[in-house]
C-alpha positions as CSV (number, residue, x, y, z in Angstrom):
1,M,36.6,153.8,263.0
2,D,39.9,152.7,263.1
3,P,42.8,155.2,261.7
4,L,44.1,151.9,259.9
5,D,40.6,151.3,258.0
6,P,41.6,151.6,254.4
7,L,37.9,152.7,253.5
8,S,38.5,155.7,255.7
9,Q,42.2,156.4,254.3
10,A,40.4,155.8,250.8
11,G,37.6,158.1,251.2
12,T,39.8,161.5,251.5
13,H,40.6,161.8,248.3
14,L,37.8,160.8,246.4
15,P,36.4,164.0,245.4
16,L,39.7,164.9,244.2
17,A,40.0,161.8,242.2
18,I,36.5,162.5,240.5
19,L,36.8,165.7,240.1
20,L,40.2,165.5,238.0
21,V,38.1,162.6,235.9
22,I,35.7,165.4,235.6
23,T,37.8,168.1,233.9
24,A,39.5,165.3,231.9
25,V,36.1,164.2,230.5
26,G,34.9,167.8,229.5
27,A,38.3,169.6,228.3
28,F,38.0,166.6,225.4
29,F,34.7,167.4,224.9
30,G,35.0,171.3,224.6
31,G,38.4,170.0,222.5
32,A,36.1,168.3,220.2
33,L,34.0,170.9,219.8
34,I,36.4,173.8,219.8
35,T,37.8,171.8,216.8
36,A,34.6,171.2,215.2
37,L,33.8,174.5,215.1
38,I,37.0,175.4,213.3
39,R,37.0,172.6,210.9
40,A,33.8,173.8,210.0
41,R,34.5,177.4,209.7
42,S,37.5,176.5,207.0
43,E,35.3,174.0,205.0
44,L,31.5,175.0,205.2
45,G,31.8,179.1,205.2
46,W,30.2,179.5,208.2
47,F,30.7,182.7,210.3
48,K,31.4,184.6,206.9
49,R,29.8,188.1,206.4
50,E,29.3,188.9,203.2
51,E,30.6,192.4,201.7
52,E,28.7,193.9,199.8
């Protein structure tokens, strides 16, 4: 293929772009999970030990 072919040049950074998108989505859902657990711990009393 011709070295100036746009398809061959665009394909070199595609795995990095996919990795960045997947990392951003994972960070969003991870943050949402942590936020939900922290909120449930304070509002609903989750993870509290019963003092005897």
